[in-house]
LUMLOMI-773085 format. One record per residue (C-alpha): residue in three letters; x, y, z. Coordinates in steps of 0.001 Angstrom, whole numbers, padded with zeros to 6 digits, always signed. Layout:
! residues N
ALAXYZ/...
! end
This chain:
! residues 162
UNK+040722-061532+007140/UNK+041918-058160+006104/UNK+040367-054747+006786/UNK+040103-052621+003668/UNK+038994-049078+002932/UNK+035564-049205+001317/UNK+034902-047775-002140/UNK+031763-046770-003957/UNK+031718-050240-005544/UNK+030915-051518-002038/UNK+027754-049417-001569/UNK+025371-052264-002388/UNK+027194-054501+000126/UNK+026861-051821+002792/UNK+023143-051500+002127/UNK+022714-055272+002400/UNK+024626-055211+005686/UNK+022475-052337+006968/UNK+019268-054169+006021/UNK+020209-056981+008454/UNK+020346-054611+011456/UNK+017535-052200+010783/UNK+015465-053929+013470/UNK+018082-052699+015989/UNK+019157-049382+014490/UNK+015969-048276+012783/UNK+015442-047606+009050/UNK+018617-046994+007090/UNK+018622-048563+003628/UNK+015987-046234+002186/UNK+016981-043211+004282/UNK+018776-040360+002471/UNK+020672-039487+005685/UNK+022199-042980+005936/UNK+023027-043089+002227/UNK+024648-039669+002479/UNK+026679-040714+005546/UNK+027744-043867+003744/UNK+028975-041969+000693/UNK+030630-039321+002849/UNK+032566-041947+004837/UNK+033593-043808+001678/UNK+034748-040592-000011/UNK+036848-039492+003003/UNK+038205-043062+003391/UNK+036746-043505+006875/UNK+034563-046502+005983/UNK+036361-049769+006680/UNK+035195-053208+005728/UNK+036060-056882+005623/UNK+035062-058490+002360/UNK+034359-062188+001856/UNK+037593-064055+001051/UNK+039487-060673+001137/UNK+038196-060042-002381/UNK+038226-056699-004166/UNK+035731-053861-003999/UNK+032152-054872-004719/UNK+032454-058317-003106/UNK+029960-059207-000332/UNK+030797-057628+003018/UNK+031334-059608+006175/UNK+031324-056445+008292/UNK+032069-052750+008297/UNK+032411-049594+010341/UNK+032505-045823+010019/UNK+035197-043969+011990/UNK+035175-040299+012780/UNK+038507-038904+013897/UNK+039408-035560+015348/UNK+042454-036444+017432/UNK+042647-036864+020313/UNK+038995-037933+020007/UNK+037760-040748+017801/UNK+034207-042094+017350/UNK+032921-045324+015913/UNK+029803-044063+014190/UNK+028514-047408+012924/UNK+029687-051002+013176/UNK+027917-054112+011949/UNK+028778-057694+011093/UNK+026690-059749+008679/UNK+024575-062306+010515/UNK+026289-065333+008968/UNK+029704-064028+010095/UNK+028874-063005+013671/UNK+030966-064527+016435/UNK+033691-065217+013893/UNK+036119-062469+014830/UNK+035080-059911+012198/UNK+034150-057242+014771/UNK+037414-057842+016617/UNK+039442-057460+013425/UNK+037651-054218+012603/UNK+038180-052748+016075/UNK+041803-053823+016260/UNK+042342-052069+012922/UNK+040850-048909+014384/UNK+042976-049238+017511/UNK+046019-049210+015221/UNK+044920-045913+013657/UNK+044729-044066+016979/UNK+047568-041784+018063/UNK+047784-041763+021866/UNK+046971-040102+024095/UNK+043423-040375+022788/UNK+039929-041628+023509/UNK+037685-043786+021339/UNK+033929-043517+021842/UNK+031032-045654+020653/UNK+027296-045375+021323/UNK+025797-048777+021999/UNK+022681-050343+023423/UNK+021606-049867+027001/UNK+021229-052686+029460/UNK+017445-052861+028823/UNK+017861-053781+025146/UNK+018085-057591+025132/UNK+018775-057873+021396/UNK+021599-055328+021762/UNK+023370-057230+024556/UNK+025830-059056+022263/UNK+027104-055682+020952/UNK+027282-054240+024461/UNK+029233-057233+025770/UNK+031540-057148+022745/UNK+032570-053562+023473/UNK+033193-054395+027123/UNK+035340-057377+026082/UNK+037345-055038+023826/UNK+038174-052750+026758/UNK+035439-050097+026546/UNK+033800-048781+029726/UNK+030518-047024+030319/UNK+031005-043264+029948/UNK+027573-041587+029737/UNK+023921-041957+028867/UNK+022900-041221+025290/UNK+019543-040297+023727/UNK+017223-043278+023077/UNK+017484-045154+019802/UNK+014858-044913+017057/UNK+013032-047962+018497/UNK+012838-046226+021888/UNK+015435-048375+023671/UNK+018145-046852+025790/UNK+021630-046102+024462/UNK+024866-045518+026290/UNK+028237-044089+025304/UNK+031229-046321+025971/UNK+034832-045081+026001/UNK+038239-046693+025587/UNK+041266-044649+026579/UNK+044648-044864+024875/UNK+047083-043261+027286/UNK+050408-043980+025634/UNK+052046-045686+022702/UNK+051716-049463+022891/UNK+054868-051306+023888/UNK+056242-053097+020835/UNK+058473-056102+021164/UNK+061761-056101+019313/
! end
């Protein structure tokens, strides 16, 4: 599994991925704001994806994320894994790729589901497993459920073995 920078040929794959999670995130596929954000992230090369069988642009997506970076602050703006690929390491591969893009000292933030959102618990637990900690409350999601901001700090360069 290899993380690749998304291209405009991937737009349909992103929309299919988004359609699977609209019940959690609210309407996206037909929303001009989401489509604009998608194109903006693709054009600035801040949309990352894992394609089925590591194929080229336009292949079905296993997962993807948008990253906003203004060092020393980074934000995951959107992350989703296709239902058939969940619990298969796709989210981990995407996050580890992002971790490698960060120049310490820095902080990485993500807004995720609050404790009261049962369907959002897998995402919440995933971020905790990846080293994120609760940072602050966030405005409710479009479905009315609570949201929270999680943070992961990168204090120094990782130690690399020789």
